[in-house]
DSSP file (Angstrom, degrees, kcal/mol; ACC not computed):
  #  RESIDUE AA STRUCTURE BP1 BP2  ACC     N-H-->O    O-->H-N    N-H-->O    O-->H-N    TCO  KAPPA ALPHA  PHI   PSI    X-CA   Y-CA   Z-CA
    1    1 A X              0   0    0      0, 0.0     2,-0.2     0, 0.0     0, 0.0   0.000 360.0 360.0 360.0 127.9    1.4   61.5  -40.7
    2    2 A X        -     0   0    0      1,-0.1     2,-0.1    23,-0.0    23,-0.0  -0.649 360.0 -99.9-100.2 154.5   -1.6   61.3  -38.5
    3    3 A X        -     0   0    0     -2,-0.2    -1,-0.1     1,-0.1    13,-0.0  -0.425  16.6-141.3 -69.1 141.1   -5.2   61.5  -39.4
    4    4 A X  S    S+     0   0    0     -2,-0.1     2,-0.3     2,-0.1    -1,-0.1   0.501  72.9 109.1 -78.1  -2.4   -7.0   64.8  -38.9
    5    5 A X  S    S-     0   0    0      1,-0.1    -2,-0.1    21,-0.0    21,-0.1  -0.585  79.1-109.3 -76.3 132.9  -10.1   62.7  -37.7
    6    6 A X        -     0   0    0     -2,-0.3    -1,-0.1     1,-0.1    -2,-0.1  -0.166  36.5 -97.6 -62.1 155.7  -10.7   63.1  -33.9
    7    7 A X        -     0   0    0      2,-0.0     2,-0.3     1,-0.0    -1,-0.1  -0.286  37.6-159.0 -69.6 157.9  -10.0   60.2  -31.6
    8    8 A X        -     0   0    0      2,-0.2     4,-0.2     4,-0.1    -1,-0.0  -0.982  25.4-132.2-138.7 148.3  -12.9   58.0  -30.4
    9    9 A X  S    S+     0   0    0     -2,-0.3     2,-0.1     2,-0.1    -1,-0.1   0.678  85.2  88.0 -74.0 -15.4  -13.3   55.6  -27.4
   10   10 A X  S    S-     0   0    0      1,-0.1     2,-0.9    -3,-0.0    -2,-0.2  -0.394  97.7 -94.5 -79.0 159.9  -14.6   52.9  -29.7
   11   11 A X        +     0   0    0     -2,-0.1    19,-0.5    19,-0.0     2,-0.4  -0.656  60.9 167.9 -74.3 107.8  -12.3   50.4  -31.5
   12   12 A X  E     -A   29   0A   0     -2,-0.9     2,-0.4    -4,-0.2    17,-0.2  -0.964  32.0-133.6-128.9 140.3  -11.9   52.1  -34.8
   13   13 A X  E     -A   28   0A   0     15,-3.2    15,-2.0    -2,-0.4     2,-0.5  -0.794  15.8-144.2 -94.4 133.5   -9.5   51.4  -37.7
   14   14 A X  E     -A   27   0A   0     -2,-0.4     2,-0.5    13,-0.2    13,-0.2  -0.848  19.1-169.3 -97.7 128.9   -7.7   54.4  -39.2
   15   15 A X  E     -A   26   0A   0     11,-2.9    11,-1.7    -2,-0.5     2,-0.6  -0.972  17.6-148.3-125.9 125.4   -7.1   54.1  -42.9
   16   16 A X  E     -A   25   0A   0     -2,-0.5     2,-0.6     9,-0.2     9,-0.2  -0.834  21.1-154.0 -88.6 123.2   -4.9   56.2  -45.1
   17   17 A X  E     -A   24   0A   0      7,-3.0     7,-2.8    -2,-0.6     2,-0.6  -0.880  10.0-169.7-104.9 118.6   -6.6   56.3  -48.5
   18   18 A X  E     +A   23   0A   0     -2,-0.6     2,-0.2     5,-0.2     5,-0.2  -0.937  22.7 152.2-108.8 118.7   -4.3   57.0  -51.5
   19   19 A X  E >   -A   22   0A   0      3,-2.9     3,-1.8    -2,-0.6    58,-0.0  -0.715  61.8 -84.1-134.7-175.6   -6.2   57.7  -54.7
   20   20 A X  T 3  S+     0   0    0      1,-0.3     3,-0.1    -2,-0.2    57,-0.0   0.659 126.1  54.4 -69.9 -13.1   -5.8   59.5  -57.9
   21   21 A X  T 3  S-     0   0    0      1,-0.4     2,-0.3     3,-0.0    -1,-0.3   0.277 121.2 -95.1-101.7  10.3   -7.0   62.6  -56.2
   22   22 A X  E <   -A   19   0A   0     -3,-1.8    -3,-2.9     2,-0.0     2,-0.4  -0.780  60.3 -34.0 116.7-159.6   -4.4   62.5  -53.5
   23   23 A X  E     +A   18   0A   0     -2,-0.3     2,-0.3    -5,-0.2    -5,-0.2  -0.860  56.0 167.7-108.1 136.7   -4.3   61.2  -49.9
   24   24 A X  E     -A   17   0A   0     -7,-2.8    -7,-3.0    -2,-0.4     2,-0.4  -0.852  22.1-132.0-137.3 174.9   -7.2   61.2  -47.5
   25   25 A X  E     +A   16   0A   0     -2,-0.3     2,-0.3    -9,-0.2    -9,-0.2  -0.945  21.9 168.1-130.3 149.6   -8.1   59.7  -44.2
   26   26 A X  E     -A   15   0A   0    -11,-1.7   -11,-2.9    -2,-0.4     2,-0.4  -0.982  19.1-146.7-152.2 160.6  -11.0   57.9  -42.8
   27   27 A X  E     +A   14   0A   0     -2,-0.3     2,-0.3   -13,-0.2   -13,-0.2  -0.961  21.6 173.8-126.0 147.7  -11.9   55.8  -39.8
   28   28 A X  E     -A   13   0A   0    -15,-2.0   -15,-3.2    -2,-0.4     2,-0.1  -0.991  31.2-111.0-151.8 156.6  -14.3   52.9  -39.6
   29   29 A X  E >   -A   12   0A   0     -2,-0.3     3,-0.9   -17,-0.2    16,-0.2  -0.487  54.1 -82.6 -80.2 157.0  -15.5   50.2  -37.3
   30   30 A X  T 3  S+     0   0    0    -19,-0.5    16,-0.2     1,-0.2    -1,-0.1  -0.271 112.4  17.6 -59.0 148.2  -14.6   46.6  -37.9
   31   31 A X  T 3  S+     0   0    0     14,-2.4     2,-0.3     1,-0.2    -1,-0.2   0.767  94.9 128.4  59.5  31.3  -16.7   44.7  -40.5
   32   32 A X    <   -     0   0    0     -3,-0.9    13,-3.1    13,-0.4     2,-0.6  -0.845  57.7-126.5-110.2 152.4  -18.1   47.9  -42.1
   33   33 A X  E     -B   44   0B   0     -2,-0.3     2,-0.3    11,-0.2    11,-0.2  -0.880  17.9-145.3-100.9 124.2  -18.0   48.7  -45.8
   34   34 A X  E     -B   43   0B   0      9,-3.1     8,-3.6    -2,-0.6     9,-1.0  -0.665  19.7-161.8 -83.3 142.9  -16.5   52.0  -46.7
   35   35 A X  E     -B   41   0B   0     -2,-0.3     6,-0.2     6,-0.3     2,-0.0  -0.860  13.0-121.8-124.7 159.9  -18.2   53.7  -49.7
   36   36 A X    >   -     0   0    0      4,-2.3     3,-1.9    -2,-0.3    -1,-0.1  -0.144  52.1 -75.0 -85.8-170.8  -17.2   56.5  -52.1
   37   37 A X  T 3  S+     0   0    0      1,-0.3    -1,-0.0     2,-0.1    -2,-0.0   0.652 133.0  45.8 -65.7 -16.3  -19.2   59.7  -52.7
   38   38 A X  T 3  S-     0   0    0      2,-0.1    -1,-0.3     0, 0.0     0, 0.0   0.268 121.7-101.3-108.3  10.6  -21.9   57.9  -54.7
   39   39 A X  S <  S+     0   0    0     -3,-1.9     2,-0.3     1,-0.3    -2,-0.1   0.503  72.1 144.5  87.9   4.2  -22.3   55.1  -52.3
   40   40 A X        -     0   0    0      1,-0.1    -4,-2.3    -5,-0.0    -1,-0.3  -0.581  58.0-104.1 -76.2 138.2  -20.3   52.4  -54.2
   41   41 A X  E     +B   35   0B   0     -2,-0.3    -6,-0.3    -6,-0.2     3,-0.1  -0.351  40.8 173.0 -63.1 138.2  -18.4   50.0  -51.9
   42   42 A X  E     -     0   0B   0     -8,-3.6     2,-0.3     1,-0.4    -7,-0.2   0.763  61.8 -10.4-109.0 -51.7  -14.7   50.7  -51.7
   43   43 A X  E     -B   34   0B   0     -9,-1.0    -9,-3.1     2,-0.0     2,-0.6  -0.995  53.6-130.8-153.5 143.6  -13.3   48.4  -49.0
   44   44 A X  E     -B   33   0B   0     -2,-0.3     2,-0.6   -11,-0.2   -11,-0.2  -0.883  29.2-133.2 -94.5 121.8  -14.6   46.1  -46.3
   45   45 A X        +     0   0    0    -13,-3.1   -14,-2.4    -2,-0.6   -13,-0.4  -0.653  29.2 177.4 -77.2 117.1  -12.8   46.9  -43.1
   46   46 A X    >   -     0   0    0     -2,-0.6     3,-1.8   -16,-0.2    -1,-0.1  -0.308  58.6 -85.1-123.4  49.5  -11.8   43.5  -41.8
   47   47 A X  T 3  S-     0   0    0      1,-0.3    -2,-0.1   -18,-0.1   -17,-0.1   0.820  85.6 -59.7  55.8  36.2   -9.9   44.2  -38.6
   48   48 A X  T 3  S+     0   0    0      1,-0.1     2,-1.0   -35,-0.0    -1,-0.3   0.554 104.7 125.0  77.0   8.2   -6.6   44.7  -40.5
   49   49 A X    <   +     0   0    0     -3,-1.8     2,-0.2     0, 0.0    -1,-0.1  -0.547  34.1 169.0-101.2  67.7   -6.6   41.2  -42.0
   50   50 A X        -     0   0    0     -2,-1.0     3,-0.1     1,-0.1    -5,-0.0  -0.536  37.9-106.8 -78.7 145.5   -6.3   42.1  -45.7
   51   51 A X        -     0   0    0     -2,-0.2    -1,-0.1     1,-0.1     2,-0.1  -0.267  44.0 -87.6 -67.0 157.3   -5.5   39.2  -48.1
   52   52 A X        -     0   0    0      1,-0.0     2,-0.4     2,-0.0    -1,-0.1  -0.394  45.1-156.9 -66.0 142.6   -2.1   39.0  -49.6
   53   53 A X        -     0   0    0     -3,-0.1     2,-0.4    -2,-0.1    -1,-0.0  -0.945   5.2-156.7-124.0 143.8   -1.7   41.0  -52.8
   54   54 A X        -     0   0    0     -2,-0.4     2,-0.4     2,-0.0    -2,-0.0  -0.976   7.1-151.6-121.2 134.6    0.8   40.5  -55.7
   55   55 A X        +     0   0    0     -2,-0.4     2,-0.3     2,-0.0    -2,-0.0  -0.855  24.9 155.9-104.5 140.7    1.9   43.2  -58.1
   56   56 A X        -     0   0    0     -2,-0.4     2,-0.4     2,-0.0    -2,-0.0  -0.970  39.0-104.3-154.6 167.8    3.0   42.4  -61.6
   57   57 A X        -     0   0    0     -2,-0.3     2,-0.4     2,-0.0    -2,-0.0  -0.782  26.9-169.3-100.8 138.0    3.3   44.1  -65.0
   58   58 A X        -     0   0    0     -2,-0.4     2,-0.5     2,-0.0    -2,-0.0  -0.992  13.4-143.2-125.6 133.0    0.9   43.4  -67.9
   59   59 A X        +     0   0    0     -2,-0.4     2,-0.3     0, 0.0    -2,-0.0  -0.849  27.5 165.2 -99.0 128.6    1.5   44.7  -71.4
   60   60 A X        -     0   0    0     -2,-0.5    -2,-0.0     1,-0.0     0, 0.0  -0.903  41.8 -87.2-133.4 163.5   -1.5   45.8  -73.4
   61   61 A X     >  -     0   0    0     -2,-0.3     4,-2.5     1,-0.1     5,-0.2  -0.255  37.9-113.0 -66.2 159.1   -2.0   47.8  -76.6
   62   62 A X  H  > S+     0   0    0      1,-0.2     4,-2.4     2,-0.2     5,-0.2   0.878 119.0  55.2 -58.7 -38.1   -2.2   51.5  -76.4
   63   63 A X  H  > S+     0   0    0      2,-0.2     4,-2.3     1,-0.2    -1,-0.2   0.922 108.7  46.0 -63.0 -45.0   -5.8   51.3  -77.6
   64   64 A X  H  > S+     0   0    0      2,-0.2     4,-2.6     1,-0.2    -2,-0.2   0.907 112.2  51.2 -65.0 -41.6   -6.7   48.9  -74.8
   65   65 A X  H  X S+     0   0    0     -4,-2.5     4,-2.4     2,-0.2    -2,-0.2   0.901 110.3  49.7 -61.9 -40.6   -4.9   51.1  -72.2
   66   66 A X  H  X S+     0   0    0     -4,-2.4     4,-2.2     2,-0.2    -2,-0.2   0.918 111.5  47.9 -64.4 -43.9   -6.8   54.1  -73.5
   67   67 A X  H  X S+     0   0    0     -4,-2.3     4,-2.4     2,-0.2    -2,-0.2   0.908 111.5  50.9 -63.2 -41.7  -10.1   52.3  -73.3
   68   68 A X  H  X S+     0   0    0     -4,-2.6     4,-2.8     1,-0.2    -2,-0.2   0.910 109.5  50.5 -62.1 -42.8   -9.3   51.1  -69.7
   69   69 A X  H  X S+     0   0    0     -4,-2.4     4,-2.5     2,-0.2    -1,-0.2   0.901 110.1  50.4 -61.4 -41.3   -8.4   54.7  -68.7
   70   70 A X  H  X S+     0   0    0     -4,-2.2     4,-2.2     2,-0.2    -2,-0.2   0.913 112.6  45.7 -64.9 -42.7  -11.7   55.9  -70.1
   71   71 A X  H  X S+     0   0    0     -4,-2.4     4,-2.1     2,-0.2    -2,-0.2   0.935 112.5  50.8 -64.9 -45.9  -13.7   53.3  -68.2
   72   72 A X  H  <>S+     0   0    0     -4,-2.8     5,-2.9     1,-0.2     4,-0.5   0.905 110.3  50.0 -58.8 -42.7  -11.8   53.9  -65.0
   73   73 A X  H ><5S+     0   0    0     -4,-2.5     3,-1.0     1,-0.2    -1,-0.2   0.925 110.4  49.4 -62.2 -45.2  -12.4   57.7  -65.3
   74   74 A X  H 3<5S+     0   0    0     -4,-2.2    -1,-0.2     1,-0.3    -2,-0.2   0.834 116.6  42.0 -63.9 -32.9  -16.1   57.1  -65.8
   75   75 A X  T 3<5S-     0   0    0     -4,-2.1    -1,-0.3    -5,-0.1    -2,-0.2   0.379 110.4-121.0 -95.4   3.4  -16.3   54.8  -62.8
   76   76 A X  T < 5S+     0   0    0     -3,-1.0     2,-0.3    -4,-0.5    -3,-0.2   0.913  72.3 124.0  56.2  46.0  -14.1   57.0  -60.7
   77   77 A X      < -     0   0    0     -5,-2.9    -1,-0.2    -6,-0.1     2,-0.1  -0.834  63.9-102.0-127.6 165.8  -11.6   54.2  -60.2
   78   78 A X     >  -     0   0    0     -2,-0.3     4,-2.2     1,-0.1     5,-0.2  -0.482  28.3-116.7 -84.7 160.6   -7.9   53.8  -60.9
   79   79 A X  H  > S+     0   0    0      1,-0.2     4,-2.6     2,-0.2     5,-0.2   0.904 117.8  53.7 -59.9 -41.9   -6.5   51.9  -63.9
   80   80 A X  H  > S+     0   0    0      2,-0.2     4,-2.5     1,-0.2    -1,-0.2   0.906 107.5  49.4 -61.3 -43.7   -4.9   49.4  -61.6
   81   81 A X  H  > S+     0   0    0      1,-0.2     4,-2.5     2,-0.2    -1,-0.2   0.934 112.5  47.5 -61.2 -46.4   -8.3   48.7  -59.8
   82   82 A X  H  X S+     0   0    0     -4,-2.2     4,-2.3     1,-0.2    -2,-0.2   0.900 112.1  49.3 -64.3 -41.2  -10.0   48.2  -63.2
   83   83 A X  H  X S+     0   0    0     -4,-2.6     4,-2.5     2,-0.2    -1,-0.2   0.912 111.3  49.7 -64.2 -42.3   -7.3   45.9  -64.4
   84   84 A X  H  X S+     0   0    0     -4,-2.5     4,-2.6     1,-0.2    -2,-0.2   0.912 110.5  50.2 -62.9 -42.2   -7.4   43.9  -61.2
   85   85 A X  H  X S+     0   0    0     -4,-2.5     4,-2.4     2,-0.2    -2,-0.2   0.913 111.3  48.9 -60.9 -43.2  -11.2   43.6  -61.5
   86   86 A X  H  X S+     0   0    0     -4,-2.3     4,-2.3     2,-0.2    -2,-0.2   0.912 112.4  47.5 -64.3 -43.0  -10.9   42.4  -65.1
   87   87 A X  H  X S+     0   0    0     -4,-2.5     4,-2.8     2,-0.2     5,-0.2   0.922 111.8  50.1 -65.1 -43.8   -8.2   39.8  -64.2
   88   88 A X  H  X S+     0   0    0     -4,-2.6     4,-2.4     1,-0.2    -2,-0.2   0.912 111.7  48.2 -61.6 -42.4  -10.2   38.5  -61.3
   89   89 A X  H  X S+     0   0    0     -4,-2.4     4,-2.4     2,-0.2    -1,-0.2   0.903 112.5  49.3 -64.3 -40.9  -13.4   38.2  -63.5
   90   90 A X  H  X S+     0   0    0     -4,-2.3     4,-2.6     2,-0.2    -2,-0.2   0.931 111.7  48.1 -63.4 -46.1  -11.4   36.4  -66.2
   91   91 A X  H  X S+     0   0    0     -4,-2.8     4,-2.6     1,-0.2    -2,-0.2   0.914 112.2  49.6 -62.2 -43.2   -9.8   33.9  -63.6
   92   92 A X  H  X S+     0   0    0     -4,-2.4     4,-2.2    -5,-0.2    -1,-0.2   0.920 112.5  47.4 -61.5 -44.1  -13.2   33.2  -62.1
   93   93 A X  H  X S+     0   0    0     -4,-2.4     4,-2.6     1,-0.2    -2,-0.2   0.907 112.8  48.6 -64.6 -42.1  -14.8   32.6  -65.5
   94   94 A X  H  X S+     0   0    0     -4,-2.6     4,-2.8     2,-0.2     5,-0.2   0.899 109.6  52.0 -66.7 -40.6  -11.9   30.3  -66.6
   95   95 A X  H  X S+     0   0    0     -4,-2.6     4,-2.1    -5,-0.2    -1,-0.2   0.927 112.0  47.1 -60.2 -44.0  -12.1   28.3  -63.3
   96   96 A X  H  X S+     0   0    0     -4,-2.2     4,-2.4     2,-0.2    -2,-0.2   0.945 113.3  47.9 -61.5 -48.4  -15.8   27.8  -63.9
   97   97 A X  H  X S+     0   0    0     -4,-2.6     4,-2.3     1,-0.2    -2,-0.2   0.916 112.3  48.0 -62.1 -44.2  -15.3   26.7  -67.5
   98   98 A X  H  X S+     0   0    0     -4,-2.8     4,-2.4     1,-0.2    -1,-0.2   0.878 111.4  51.1 -65.0 -36.8  -12.5   24.3  -66.7
   99   99 A X  H  X S+     0   0    0     -4,-2.1     4,-2.3    -5,-0.2    -1,-0.2   0.901 110.6  49.0 -65.8 -40.6  -14.6   22.8  -63.9
  100  100 A X  H  X S+     0   0    0     -4,-2.4     4,-2.4     2,-0.2    -2,-0.2   0.893 111.2  49.7 -66.0 -39.1  -17.6   22.3  -66.2
  101  101 A X  H  X S+     0   0    0     -4,-2.3     4,-2.6     2,-0.2    -2,-0.2   0.927 111.1  49.3 -63.1 -44.9  -15.3   20.7  -68.8
  102  102 A X  H  X S+     0   0    0     -4,-2.4     4,-2.1     1,-0.2    -2,-0.2   0.900 111.3  49.6 -62.0 -40.4  -13.9   18.3  -66.2
  103  103 A X  H  X S+     0   0    0     -4,-2.3     4,-2.2     2,-0.2    -1,-0.2   0.907 111.1  49.7 -65.3 -41.0  -17.4   17.5  -65.1
  104  104 A X  H  X S+     0   0    0     -4,-2.4     4,-2.3     1,-0.2    -2,-0.2   0.898 110.8  49.2 -63.8 -41.1  -18.5   16.8  -68.7
  105  105 A X  H  X S+     0   0    0     -4,-2.6     4,-2.5     2,-0.2    -1,-0.2   0.875 109.4  52.3 -65.7 -37.0  -15.4   14.6  -69.3
  106  106 A X  H  X S+     0   0    0     -4,-2.1     4,-1.5     2,-0.2    -2,-0.2   0.904 109.3  49.9 -65.3 -40.1  -16.2   12.6  -66.1
  107  107 A X  H  <>S+     0   0    0     -4,-2.2     5,-2.8     1,-0.2     4,-0.3   0.924 111.2  49.0 -62.1 -43.3  -19.8   12.1  -67.3
  108  108 A X  H ><5S+     0   0    0     -4,-2.3     3,-1.5     1,-0.2    -2,-0.2   0.901 107.6  54.2 -63.0 -40.4  -18.4   10.8  -70.6
  109  109 A X  H 3<5S+     0   0    0     -4,-2.5    -1,-0.2     1,-0.3    -2,-0.2   0.825 108.0  50.8 -62.2 -30.5  -16.0    8.5  -68.8
  110  110 A X  T 3<5S-     0   0    0     -4,-1.5    -1,-0.3    -3,-0.2    -2,-0.2   0.469 120.7-111.9 -85.1  -1.2  -19.0    7.1  -66.9
  111  111 A X  T < 5 +     0   0    0     -3,-1.5     2,-1.2    -4,-0.3    -3,-0.2   0.692  65.1 151.0  81.3  18.7  -20.8    6.6  -70.2
  112  112 A X      < +     0   0    0     -5,-2.8     2,-0.3    -6,-0.2    -1,-0.2  -0.705  19.3 149.6 -89.7  94.3  -23.5    9.2  -69.5
  113  113 A X        -     0   0    0     -2,-1.2     2,-0.2    -3,-0.1    -5,-0.0  -0.841  51.0-102.6-121.5 158.4  -24.4   10.5  -73.0
  114  114 A X        -     0   0    0     -2,-0.3     2,-0.0     1,-0.1    -2,-0.0  -0.549  44.7-112.5 -73.3 146.1  -27.6   11.9  -74.5
  115  115 A X     >  -     0   0    0     -2,-0.2     4,-2.2     1,-0.1     5,-0.2  -0.311  25.3-107.6 -73.8 164.5  -29.4    9.4  -76.6
  116  116 A X  H  > S+     0   0    0      1,-0.2     4,-2.5     2,-0.2     5,-0.2   0.875 122.7  53.3 -58.6 -37.1  -29.7    9.8  -80.4
  117  117 A X  H  > S+     0   0    0      2,-0.2     4,-2.4     1,-0.2    -1,-0.2   0.907 106.8  50.8 -65.9 -42.2  -33.4   10.7  -79.9
  118  118 A X  H  > S+     0   0    0      2,-0.2     4,-1.9     1,-0.2    -2,-0.2   0.920 112.5  46.3 -61.3 -43.9  -32.5   13.4  -77.3
  119  119 A X  H  X S+     0   0    0     -4,-2.2     4,-2.6     1,-0.2     5,-0.2   0.921 112.4  50.0 -65.4 -44.4  -30.0   15.0  -79.7
  120  120 A X  H  X S+     0   0    0     -4,-2.5     4,-2.8     1,-0.2    -1,-0.2   0.883 109.2  52.8 -62.2 -38.6  -32.4   14.8  -82.6
  121  121 A X  H  X S+     0   0    0     -4,-2.4     4,-1.6     2,-0.2    -1,-0.2   0.916 111.9  44.6 -64.0 -43.8  -35.1   16.5  -80.5
  122  122 A X  H  X S+     0   0    0     -4,-1.9     4,-1.3     2,-0.2    -2,-0.2   0.934 116.3  45.6 -67.0 -46.3  -32.8   19.4  -79.6
  123  123 A X  H  X S+     0   0    0     -4,-2.6     4,-2.5     1,-0.2     3,-0.3   0.911 110.8  54.5 -63.4 -41.8  -31.5   19.9  -83.1
  124  124 A X  H  X S+     0   0    0     -4,-2.8     4,-2.3    -5,-0.2     5,-0.2   0.849 102.5  57.6 -60.8 -35.6  -35.0   19.6  -84.5
  125  125 A X  H  X S+     0   0    0     -4,-1.6     4,-1.3     1,-0.2    -1,-0.2   0.901 113.3  38.4 -62.5 -40.7  -36.2   22.4  -82.2
  126  126 A X  H  X S+     0   0    0     -4,-1.3     4,-1.9    -3,-0.3    -2,-0.2   0.826 113.6  53.9 -81.9 -32.5  -33.6   24.8  -83.6
  127  127 A X  H  X S+     0   0    0     -4,-2.5     4,-2.1     2,-0.2    -2,-0.2   0.916 109.5  49.0 -67.7 -42.4  -33.8   23.7  -87.2
  128  128 A X  H  X S+     0   0    0     -4,-2.3     4,-2.2     1,-0.2     5,-0.2   0.915 109.9  52.2 -61.0 -43.1  -37.6   24.3  -87.2
  129  129 A X  H  X S+     0   0    0     -4,-1.3     4,-1.0    -5,-0.2    -1,-0.2   0.889 110.1  48.5 -61.4 -39.8  -37.1   27.7  -85.7
  130  130 A X  H  < S+     0   0    0     -4,-1.9    -1,-0.2     1,-0.2    -2,-0.2   0.884 111.6  48.7 -69.9 -38.0  -34.6   28.7  -88.4
  131  131 A X  H  < S+     0   0    0     -4,-2.1    -2,-0.2     1,-0.2    -1,-0.2   0.872 111.5  49.6 -69.1 -36.6  -36.9   27.4  -91.2
  132  132 A X  H  <        0   0    0     -4,-2.2    -1,-0.2     1,-0.2    -2,-0.2   0.713 360.0 360.0 -75.2 -20.6  -39.9   29.3  -89.8
  133  133 A X     <        0   0    0     -4,-1.0    -1,-0.2    -5,-0.2    -2,-0.1   0.478 360.0 360.0 -73.4 360.0  -38.0   32.6  -89.5
């Protein structure tokens, strides 16, 4: 199936877009960001070099699936897109947290601790705030 978009002499990538509303076509120049009808970015055209993607199944409660569907509908996105975004955000957060834990453990191994006075000063700041409240 060919795009109904007319040909152009410029180097343009033809993209078949499959969404929850059916199949559509668009053309774009390399390194341009395609946007949806409200201007939100959809995809960065990167000269056909898309990263590898892996598909797998995730089981969630009916309640969570329903909430995900509602959010996806409000944002005009698919359930799959929203789930992928959530997983990517979770992985990024976990990587950060594990790196911070590793850095803290390395500091402890080097003997870099707060002094008793430093700890008392921080605790005192919060204890005073709680008493005054």
